[in-house]
C-alpha positions as MATLAB code, in Angstrom:
seq = 'MNKVRKIVTIILIAIVLLVVLPLTIASILYSPEYVQRCVFWGASDVYDYQKFPNRTVQAGYDPFFFRQGYAEDEARVSRLLQSALGIDDLDSALEASGTQAFIVIQNDTILYERYFNGARRDSIVTSFSVAKSFTSALVGIALAEGYIRSVNDPVTKYLPELAARDTRFSNITLRHLLMMSSGLQFTSEDYPIFVDDMFCDNALAYYHPNLRELALENTRIIEPPGQHFLYNNYNLQLIGMVLERATGQNVSYYLQEKIWKPIGMEFDGSWSLDSQESGFELMQAGINARAIDFAKFGRLYLKNGSWNDSQVIPAAWVAESTQEDRSIDRASYYLYDPNYEYYRIFKDDGYYGYFWWGLHKDDGKHDFLASGHLTQRIYISPQADLIIVRNGERDLPKDWEPALNPFISAMEKRGKNIQAQG';
ca = [
     -46.152   17.588   -8.718;
     -45.490   21.182   -9.779;
     -43.499   21.731   -6.572;
     -41.354   18.599   -7.493;
     -40.849   19.987  -11.036;
     -39.664   23.335   -9.638;
     -37.189   21.594   -7.306;
     -35.811   19.516  -10.172;
     -35.587   22.601  -12.413;
     -33.716   24.486   -9.733;
     -31.281   21.697   -9.218;
     -30.621   21.390  -13.011;
     -30.016   25.136  -13.299;
     -27.713   24.933  -10.240;
     -25.780   22.097  -11.911;
     -25.547   24.135  -15.126;
     -24.353   27.265  -13.385;
     -21.956   25.505  -10.870;
     -20.477   22.747  -13.131;
     -21.364   22.813  -16.775;
     -20.852   26.519  -17.347;
     -17.449   26.680  -15.656;
     -16.357   23.622  -17.553;
     -17.428   25.211  -20.792;
     -15.684   28.469  -19.974;
     -12.482   26.602  -19.025;
     -12.720   24.620  -22.329;
     -12.977   27.902  -24.303;
     -10.265   29.740  -22.331;
      -7.753   26.844  -22.223;
      -8.637   23.718  -24.084;
     -11.043   20.790  -23.880;
      -7.994   18.516  -23.192;
      -7.169   20.523  -20.095;
     -10.631   20.241  -18.847;
     -10.741   16.448  -19.477;
      -7.497   16.031  -17.529;
      -8.860   18.043  -14.642;
     -12.099   16.065  -14.502;
     -10.900   12.546  -15.153;
      -7.376   12.618  -13.592;
      -8.337   14.692  -10.508;
      -5.729   15.411   -7.944;
      -2.237   14.759   -8.809;
      -0.579   11.522   -7.534;
       2.595    9.626   -7.826;
       1.303    7.566  -10.692;
       0.871   10.580  -12.972;
       3.893    9.371  -14.973;
       1.552    6.626  -16.302;
      -0.894    9.384  -17.558;
       1.345   11.937  -19.240;
       3.336   11.121  -22.433;
       7.062   11.239  -21.699;
      10.473   11.358  -23.296;
      13.042    8.616  -22.272;
      16.235    9.651  -20.478;
      18.674    6.832  -21.314;
      21.229    5.397  -18.896;
      24.696    4.792  -19.991;
      26.642    1.491  -20.140;
      28.644    1.919  -16.932;
      26.286    2.274  -14.012;
      27.667    3.456  -10.603;
      26.889    1.373   -7.503;
      27.146    2.519   -3.949;
      28.866    0.198   -1.485;
      26.608   -2.051    0.485;
      26.607   -1.750    4.195;
      26.103   -4.437    6.827;
      23.154   -5.701    8.852;
      24.424   -3.868   11.948;
      24.535   -0.579    9.907;
      20.861   -1.009    9.015;
      19.939   -1.909   12.643;
      21.751    1.187   13.959;
      20.021    3.530   11.524;
      16.708    1.980   12.418;
      17.444    2.541   16.180;
      18.479    6.101   15.692;
      15.487    6.992   13.609;
      13.125    5.211   15.910;
      14.574    7.209   18.817;
      14.444   10.566   16.924;
      10.879   10.083   15.745;
       9.598    8.400   18.967;
       8.371    5.344   17.214;
       8.795    1.573   18.016;
       9.150    0.088   14.428;
      10.616    2.106   11.610;
       9.582   -0.216    8.818;
       5.968   -0.322   10.115;
       5.872    3.420   10.350;
       7.204    3.930    6.898;
       4.774    1.438    5.453;
       1.953    3.200    7.302;
       3.018    6.618    6.052;
       2.571    5.657    2.386;
       6.405    5.524    1.831;
       7.538    3.777   -1.347;
      11.285    4.068   -0.902;
      13.577    5.120    2.002;
      17.277    5.134    1.575;
      20.062    6.377    3.912;
      23.619    6.623    2.426;
      26.747    7.843    4.206;
      30.263    7.762    2.975;
      29.099    6.230   -0.303;
      27.678    3.356    1.587;
      24.045    2.234    1.705;
      23.174    1.823    5.325;
      19.483    1.465    4.919;
      17.425    0.749    1.732;
      13.838   -0.406    2.076;
      10.818   -0.350   -0.211;
       7.184   -0.441    0.813;
       3.518   -0.438   -0.392;
       4.302   -2.610   -3.402;
       7.392   -0.738   -4.588;
      10.666   -2.380   -5.306;
      14.175   -1.261   -6.142;
      13.417   -1.081   -9.839;
      10.054    0.633   -9.354;
       9.558    4.006  -11.026;
       8.874    6.830   -8.610;
       7.983   10.312   -9.689;
       9.858   13.411   -8.631;
       7.239   16.114   -8.456;
       9.176   19.241   -7.565;
      12.495   17.386   -7.015;
      12.713   17.972  -10.796;
      13.289   21.701  -10.082;
      16.723   20.915   -8.585;
      17.663   18.897  -11.710;
      16.609   21.906  -13.786;
      18.916   24.074  -11.647;
      21.748   21.731  -12.375;
      21.118   22.050  -16.126;
      21.257   25.812  -15.908;
      24.591   25.608  -14.202;
      25.944   23.278  -16.913;
      24.551   25.498  -19.732;
      26.394   28.437  -18.202;
      29.652   26.470  -17.990;
      29.229   25.480  -21.659;
      28.611   29.085  -22.716;
      25.091   28.547  -23.897;
      23.844   30.980  -21.227;
      26.037   34.006  -20.529;
      24.934   34.993  -17.031;
      22.136   34.388  -14.474;
      21.806   38.221  -14.744;
      20.638   37.942  -18.303;
      17.097   39.199  -18.781;
      14.736   36.425  -19.707;
      13.807   38.481  -22.805;
      17.278   37.863  -24.156;
      16.181   34.354  -24.881;
      12.415   34.781  -24.980;
      12.013   38.210  -26.691;
       8.271   37.702  -27.400;
       7.721   38.338  -23.655;
       8.956   41.894  -23.997;
       6.667   42.368  -27.030;
       3.792   41.624  -24.709;
       4.887   43.538  -21.678;
       8.210   45.560  -21.685;
       8.532   44.967  -17.860;
       9.607   41.376  -18.610;
      12.949   42.827  -19.561;
      13.522   43.548  -15.892;
      13.193   39.885  -14.962;
      16.513   37.982  -14.899;
      17.167   34.330  -14.980;
      18.322   34.695  -11.350;
      14.862   36.096  -10.416;
      13.276   32.957  -12.007;
      15.672   30.641  -10.217;
      15.077   32.331   -6.846;
      11.304   32.286   -7.184;
      11.189   36.176   -6.991;
      10.212   36.991  -10.585;
       7.204   39.082   -9.525;
       4.887   36.997  -11.636;
       1.369   36.070  -10.452;
       0.746   32.520   -9.355;
      -2.312   31.302   -7.631;
      -1.704   28.034   -5.835;
      -4.681   26.062   -4.748;
      -5.159   22.261   -4.532;
      -5.030   20.385   -7.775;
      -8.402   20.191   -9.474;
     -10.827   18.350   -7.251;
     -13.395   21.066   -7.444;
     -14.405   22.987  -10.613;
     -13.114   26.357   -9.376;
      -9.537   24.945   -8.970;
      -9.305   24.626  -12.776;
      -8.893   28.382  -13.035;
      -5.862   28.525  -10.655;
      -2.350   28.679  -12.053;
      -1.194   25.597  -10.102;
      -3.554   23.389  -12.021;
      -2.936   25.172  -15.284;
       0.759   24.916  -14.998;
       0.449   21.063  -14.478;
      -2.343   19.949  -16.692;
      -2.342   22.367  -19.622;
      -1.411   20.492  -22.877;
       0.781   23.339  -24.268;
       2.923   24.787  -21.429;
       5.092   26.892  -23.718;
       2.083   28.750  -24.912;
       0.685   28.991  -21.432;
       3.921   30.571  -20.020;
       4.321   32.943  -22.844;
       0.785   34.167  -22.945;
      -0.716   33.647  -19.512;
       2.001   35.008  -17.223;
       1.204   38.342  -15.608;
       3.541   40.697  -13.734;
       2.107   41.762  -10.349;
       5.227   43.505   -8.824;
       8.876   44.404   -9.657;
      11.149   41.362   -9.508;
      13.343   40.591   -6.535;
      11.043   41.865   -3.881;
       9.350   38.717   -2.571;
       9.605   34.995   -2.685;
       6.581   33.389   -4.347;
       6.720   29.642   -5.233;
       5.733   29.865   -8.927;
       5.831   27.012  -11.513;
       5.715   29.411  -14.441;
       9.388   30.196  -13.575;
      10.281   26.756  -14.381;
       8.589   26.744  -17.722;
      10.287   29.942  -18.775;
      13.662   28.499  -17.653;
      12.856   25.327  -19.601;
      12.313   27.415  -22.741;
      15.528   29.244  -22.138;
      17.395   26.008  -21.980;
      15.765   24.736  -25.183;
      16.580   27.853  -27.131;
      20.084   28.274  -25.713;
      21.241   24.785  -26.155;
      19.126   23.763  -29.199;
      18.171   20.557  -27.494;
      15.146   19.298  -25.560;
      15.820   19.325  -21.880;
      15.397   15.543  -21.564;
      18.287   14.948  -24.005;
      20.390   17.569  -22.248;
      19.674   15.813  -18.881;
      20.565   12.502  -20.390;
      23.942   13.638  -21.967;
      25.117   15.935  -19.177;
      23.983   14.194  -15.992;
      22.202   10.851  -16.476;
      24.883    9.097  -18.342;
      28.013   10.805  -16.791;
      27.069    9.892  -13.273;
      26.206    6.225  -14.082;
      22.475    6.087  -13.450;
      21.459    2.474  -13.172;
      18.120    2.665  -14.973;
      16.542    4.704  -17.797;
      14.494    7.577  -16.559;
      11.845    9.650  -18.258;
      10.580   13.239  -18.342;
       6.815   13.721  -18.584;
       5.625   15.984  -21.344;
       2.700   18.367  -21.514;
       1.391   16.613  -24.534;
       2.621   14.545  -27.459;
       1.856   17.456  -29.904;
       3.621   20.123  -27.883;
       6.450   17.882  -26.611;
       7.591   20.207  -23.868;
       8.771   18.792  -20.551;
       6.812   19.221  -17.345;
       9.660   21.250  -16.048;
       8.595   21.655  -12.423;
       7.541   18.134  -11.644;
       7.981   15.499  -14.353;
      11.217   13.536  -13.847;
      10.465    9.844  -13.320;
      13.183    7.486  -12.092;
      14.183    4.905   -9.422;
      14.918    6.087   -5.955;
      18.439    4.776   -6.035;
      19.218    6.968   -9.106;
      17.670    9.943   -7.251;
      20.315    9.144   -4.616;
      23.100    9.460   -7.207;
      21.949   12.961   -8.010;
      22.204   13.648   -4.362;
      25.826   12.352   -4.294;
      26.702   14.617   -7.206;
      25.724   17.630   -5.127;
      27.281   16.220   -2.059;
      30.621   15.931   -3.960;
      30.272   19.544   -5.149;
      29.396   18.693   -8.695;
      32.271   16.248   -9.070;
      31.833   12.665  -10.203;
      35.027   10.598   -9.781;
      37.573   12.504  -11.935;
      35.098   14.579  -13.830;
      33.535   17.954  -12.896;
      29.968   17.460  -14.104;
      28.483   20.628  -12.591;
      30.792   23.548  -11.717;
      31.560   23.572   -7.936;
      30.896   27.328   -7.759;
      27.342   26.707   -9.222;
      26.609   23.980   -6.655;
      27.632   26.424   -3.859;
      25.751   29.339   -5.267;
      22.660   27.262   -5.823;
      22.398   25.778   -2.309;
      23.563   28.591   -0.124;
      21.538   31.474    1.131;
      21.926   34.893   -0.465;
      22.727   36.842    2.699;
      21.991   40.175    1.043;
      18.260   39.405    1.187;
      16.271   41.030    3.948;
      14.463   37.989    5.258;
      11.733   39.953    6.980;
      10.459   41.545    3.874;
      11.501   38.904    1.372;
       9.748   35.839    2.869;
       6.074   35.762    3.814;
       5.770   35.051    7.510;
       2.090   34.027    7.559;
       1.184   30.929    9.593;
      -1.275   30.021    6.828;
       1.432   30.053    4.191;
       2.502   26.694    2.987;
       6.204   27.361    3.556;
       5.913   29.420    6.709;
       7.513   26.807    8.980;
      10.554   26.511    6.735;
      11.284   30.188    6.749;
      10.372   30.644   10.395;
      12.951   28.039   11.284;
      15.661   29.885    9.454;
      15.212   27.943    6.196;
      15.765   29.560    2.867;
      15.475   29.033   -0.899;
      18.374   29.061   -3.375;
      18.308   28.288   -7.062;
      15.474   25.688   -7.038;
      16.993   24.189   -3.909;
      15.715   24.511   -0.351;
      18.261   25.087    2.422;
      18.402   24.664    6.183;
      20.904   26.480    8.492;
      22.454   24.242   11.149;
      23.603   25.293   14.653;
      27.256   25.185   13.751;
      26.879   27.758   10.981;
      26.835   25.158    8.221;
      23.861   24.194    6.148;
      22.014   21.136    4.776;
      19.999   21.437    1.555;
      17.324   19.387   -0.164;
      15.368   18.807   -3.324;
      11.775   18.637   -2.246;
       8.604   17.603   -4.000;
       4.831   17.147   -3.477;
       3.772   14.332   -1.074;
       7.220   14.519    0.538;
       9.479   13.343   -2.220;
      12.950   14.207   -0.912;
      16.677   14.149   -1.674;
      18.195   15.352    1.599;
      21.935   16.229    1.636;
      23.897   16.974    4.722;
      27.563   17.778    3.631;
      28.941   17.823    7.254;
      27.482   14.343    7.877;
      28.494   13.046    4.362;
      24.845   11.918    4.261;
      22.163   11.452    1.610;
      18.539   10.558    2.501;
      15.922    9.706   -0.236;
      12.321    9.375    0.410;
       9.551    8.736   -2.073;
       5.971    8.167   -1.175;
       2.309    8.103   -2.118;
       1.421   10.481    0.791;
       2.996   13.195    2.809;
       4.969   12.157    5.808;
       3.484   13.282    9.117;
       4.393   16.932    9.719;
       6.325   16.166   12.859;
       8.778   13.822   11.035;
      11.097   16.116    9.317;
      11.850   18.410   12.343;
      12.459   15.279   14.362;
      15.053   14.161   11.869;
      17.531   16.753   13.161;
      18.716   14.455   16.105;
      19.120   11.643   13.621;
      21.236   13.786   11.274;
      23.352   15.011   14.268;
      24.004   11.452   15.372;
      24.998   10.510   11.789;
      27.343   13.381   11.618;
      29.115   12.059   14.715;
      29.252    8.707   13.140;
      30.783   10.130    9.977;
      33.403   11.897   11.924;
      34.309    8.776   13.786;
      34.738    6.982   10.487;
      36.931    9.747    9.099;
      39.047    9.679   12.316;
      39.488    6.017   11.940;
      40.874    6.619    8.517;
];
């Protein structure tokens, strides 16, 4: 009996040390609400928009509609994708991969638009890090409107309290934040499934109920800016506060007035907030919308920031945001470690712009994409006049995206034939 009591006591002590004590420490360091979110919400998923409070982004009264293609267009896209991916049935493969929406648009015409796993055309899908590219667009607009003077402005021009905490923040420019080269620490583990994950920056920057306070007080400089690429969600929160202070508006309203309404989004969207009390947008991941409206954002960039007769985003900003900075020494700037999450992208001559990913093509041109957790994508190929949108509950198989290159090449040939035919 004594032996049993000792075993039970040891187990209880272990539980206290391994679970209760870390939870208590996290509650003291951060907040009880943060710990509750980690424990009860667990790993992030595409239904997080139902958990966070949000701010509505209203659509206008004049929605834009892409042209609708024909049945033979859809069949051709299916055949090309099946050939590129080595599969027999595209719809079945998309369903099995957890895809919610898959849309292919060329020359302003929807060639393929299908929804799976209970999703419909009017279903809300979350952006995850696709939101970063929207934030990039808002910075470009704020520059054009004079709210922000230059991307070379130090972040402390807009957030002077950072310099009061550490004078080295004055060396970090908005460009460094946009390029993910700020020199700020960011530990990126899985979202909190295990207790230890609650102490990593990735979880904090997602679940913390006061992200302004977190970014202003928890960010730490580990190296001079501009030396290395490090994917870092604190950069987005700092940029979000810069936008707030420079424009005097919350970023949801700025998005609504400068992009959502002008380009004719069909549905209202929303932007998840850290909490009702704080009311700060989840800058790196929180835009929630319909897949077809994400495609319109892709069209805006495909058209170099122009929408019909209006220049919504400066064309120069679109180019600067999505093209590679050739002055960067890739060998020292990007981390070429096979265990690094983005190793394959950089190994294959990919690059990062202003919150956009870029891919060099064989002809010296480039495609670019807004990319989010669980393979949320807005893929834009200017030479093929092509937009591909994918939203899903799970990541696509790793061999899918490299295999898309033959499909995109085939679509580029199709686009040139259409142009030649007038």
